[in-house]
C-alpha positions as CSV (number, residue, x, y, z in Angstrom):
1,X,-0.7,-25.4,-1.9
2,X,-1.1,-28.9,-0.5
3,X,-1.5,-29.0,3.3
4,X,-0.8,-32.3,5.0
5,X,-2.0,-33.0,8.5
6,X,-0.1,-35.6,10.5
7,X,-1.5,-36.9,13.8
8,X,-0.4,-35.5,17.2
9,X,-0.9,-38.7,19.1
10,X,1.4,-41.7,18.7
11,X,-0.6,-43.7,16.2
12,X,0.3,-45.4,12.9
13,X,-1.0,-43.8,9.8
14,X,-1.2,-45.4,6.4
15,X,-1.7,-43.2,3.4
16,X,-0.9,-42.7,-0.2
17,X,1.8,-40.1,-0.8
18,X,1.6,-37.6,-3.5
19,X,4.1,-38.1,-6.3
20,X,7.3,-36.2,-5.4
21,X,9.9,-37.8,-7.7
22,X,8.1,-38.6,-11.0
23,X,7.1,-42.0,-9.8
24,X,3.6,-43.3,-9.2
25,X,2.1,-42.6,-5.7
26,X,3.0,-45.2,-3.2
27,X,1.9,-46.3,0.3
28,X,3.9,-45.5,3.3
29,X,3.6,-45.8,7.0
30,X,4.4,-42.9,9.3
31,X,4.5,-43.4,13.0
32,X,4.1,-40.1,14.8
33,X,6.3,-39.3,17.7
34,X,5.2,-37.0,20.6
35,X,8.7,-35.5,20.9
36,X,8.1,-33.5,17.7
37,X,5.8,-30.6,16.9
38,X,3.3,-31.0,14.0
39,X,5.6,-28.9,11.8
40,X,8.6,-31.0,12.7
41,X,6.7,-34.2,11.9
42,X,5.7,-32.7,8.5
43,X,9.3,-31.7,7.8
44,X,10.5,-35.2,8.7
45,X,7.8,-36.8,6.5
46,X,8.7,-34.7,3.5
47,X,12.5,-34.9,4.1
48,X,12.3,-38.7,4.1
49,X,10.6,-38.5,0.7
50,X,13.7,-36.7,-0.6
51,X,12.3,-33.2,-0.8
52,X,14.8,-30.3,-0.4
53,X,14.3,-27.6,2.2
54,X,13.0,-25.3,-0.6
55,X,10.5,-27.8,-1.7
56,X,9.3,-28.5,1.8
57,X,9.0,-24.8,2.5
58,X,6.9,-24.3,-0.6
59,X,4.6,-27.2,0.4
60,X,4.3,-26.0,4.0
61,X,4.1,-22.3,3.0
62,X,7.1,-21.4,5.2
63,X,10.6,-20.2,4.4
64,X,13.3,-22.7,3.5
65,X,15.4,-21.2,6.2
66,X,12.7,-22.1,8.7
67,X,12.8,-25.6,7.4
68,X,16.6,-25.8,7.8
69,X,16.3,-24.4,11.4
70,X,13.5,-26.9,12.3
71,X,15.5,-29.7,10.7
72,X,18.5,-28.9,12.9
73,X,16.2,-29.0,16.0
74,X,15.0,-32.4,14.8
75,X,18.6,-33.6,14.5
76,X,19.4,-32.2,18.0
77,X,16.4,-34.1,19.4
78,X,17.4,-37.3,17.8
79,X,21.1,-37.2,17.7
80,X,21.0,-37.5,13.9
81,X,23.5,-35.7,11.7
82,X,21.5,-36.0,8.4
83,X,18.1,-36.9,7.1
84,X,19.5,-40.4,6.3
85,X,20.3,-40.9,10.0
86,X,16.6,-40.5,10.8
87,X,15.7,-43.7,8.9
88,X,18.0,-45.8,11.1
């Protein structure tokens, strides 16, 4: 199981992502937001990489239902209606 730690303070992090879609790893920038818990930030990070709730749950060692519930909390906090809305 891969564990990913995202910063708690609002800082910019640059890292190489593990391959999630058959492509070569690529660099990405993730700016943490103090409105979100560490688990919420991880869910956002993985969701923006295109992972499903089940895939995210496996990587985080939590139920996919927990992922779905936390994703709804994220949407409520941001006013987003989908993962795609989080990128805008």
